[in-house]
C-alpha positions as CSV (number, residue, x, y, z in Angstrom):
1,X,-9.7,-1.1,15.0
2,X,-11.2,-4.3,13.6
3,X,-12.0,-3.7,10.0
4,X,-12.6,-6.3,7.2
5,X,-9.2,-5.7,5.6
6,X,-6.7,-8.3,4.4
7,X,-2.9,-7.7,4.1
8,X,-0.9,-9.6,1.6
9,X,2.9,-9.5,1.4
10,X,4.9,-10.6,-1.7
11,X,8.5,-10.6,-2.6
12,X,11.9,-11.5,-1.1
13,X,14.3,-9.9,1.2
14,X,16.2,-7.1,-0.3
15,X,19.3,-5.2,0.9
16,X,19.1,-1.5,0.3
17,X,22.0,0.9,0.8
18,X,20.2,3.9,2.3
19,X,19.5,5.8,5.5
20,X,17.9,3.1,7.6
21,X,15.8,5.3,9.8
22,X,14.4,7.5,7.0
23,X,13.6,4.5,4.9
24,X,11.8,2.9,7.8
25,X,9.8,6.1,8.3
26,X,8.8,6.0,4.6
27,X,7.7,2.3,4.7
28,X,5.9,2.7,8.0
29,X,4.0,5.8,6.7
30,X,3.0,4.0,3.5
31,X,1.6,0.9,5.4
32,X,-0.1,3.0,8.1
33,X,-1.8,5.2,5.6
34,X,-3.0,2.3,3.6
35,X,-4.3,0.6,6.8
36,X,-6.0,3.8,8.0
37,X,-7.6,4.5,4.6
38,X,-8.8,1.0,3.7
39,X,-12.2,0.3,5.3
40,X,-13.3,-2.9,3.6
41,X,-10.8,-4.4,1.2
42,X,-7.2,-5.3,0.9
43,X,-3.7,-4.0,1.2
44,X,-0.9,-5.5,-0.9
45,X,2.7,-4.8,-0.2
46,X,5.2,-6.1,-2.7
47,X,9.1,-6.0,-2.8
48,X,10.6,-6.4,-6.2
49,X,14.3,-6.2,-7.2
50,X,13.9,-2.5,-8.0
51,X,10.9,-1.2,-6.0
52,X,8.5,-1.4,-3.1
53,X,4.8,-1.2,-4.0
54,X,1.9,-0.7,-1.6
55,X,-1.6,-0.9,-3.0
56,X,-4.8,-0.5,-1.1
57,X,-8.3,-0.9,-2.5
58,X,-11.7,-0.9,-0.9
59,X,-14.6,-3.0,-2.0
60,X,-17.0,-0.2,-1.3
61,X,-17.1,3.2,-3.0
62,X,-15.2,5.7,-0.8
63,X,-15.0,9.1,-2.5
64,X,-12.2,10.4,-0.2
65,X,-9.8,7.8,-1.5
66,X,-9.2,9.5,-4.8
67,X,-8.3,13.0,-3.8
68,X,-5.2,14.1,-5.7
69,X,-3.3,15.1,-2.5
70,X,-3.2,11.5,-1.1
71,X,-4.0,10.7,2.5
72,X,-2.5,13.7,4.2
73,X,0.6,14.5,6.1
74,X,2.0,11.0,6.1
75,X,2.4,10.9,2.4
76,X,3.8,14.4,2.3
77,X,6.5,13.2,4.6
78,X,7.0,10.1,2.4
79,X,7.4,12.4,-0.6
80,X,10.0,14.7,1.0
81,X,12.1,11.8,2.4
82,X,12.0,9.9,-0.9
83,X,13.2,13.0,-2.7
84,X,16.1,13.4,-0.1
85,X,17.0,9.7,-0.5
86,X,16.9,9.9,-4.3
87,X,14.0,7.4,-4.4
88,X,11.4,7.9,-7.1
89,X,7.9,8.2,-5.6
90,X,4.9,7.4,-7.8
91,X,1.3,7.6,-6.8
92,X,-1.5,6.2,-8.9
93,X,-5.1,6.7,-8.0
94,X,-7.2,3.6,-8.4
95,X,-10.9,3.0,-8.2
96,X,-11.5,3.1,-4.4
97,X,-7.8,3.1,-3.5
98,X,-4.3,4.0,-4.4
99,X,-1.0,2.4,-5.6
100,X,2.2,3.9,-4.3
101,X,5.5,2.8,-5.8
102,X,9.0,3.6,-4.5
103,X,11.7,2.9,-7.1
104,X,14.9,2.4,-5.2
105,X,18.2,2.6,-7.0
């Protein structure tokens, strides 16, 4: 779907000792949810030495963005896998968006 959404990627490569498939599911779900729920704005994905952060924010007011339950089943899966992998999962509601941080040991 063609939407006026930009994607910015920041950070360097990082080697993580974890279950490759489960970590890939987590990252795919975070990016897919951000893309599905950003209608006119930007998505920023950042890799730091200790975390992965995905932020999405719309320019327009979108009330559904700030529901406390997140974006649905995708983030429920992320939360369960993160817990299993001992990855801290933090969600911060933003004005017209959300910031999700995975703190990876």
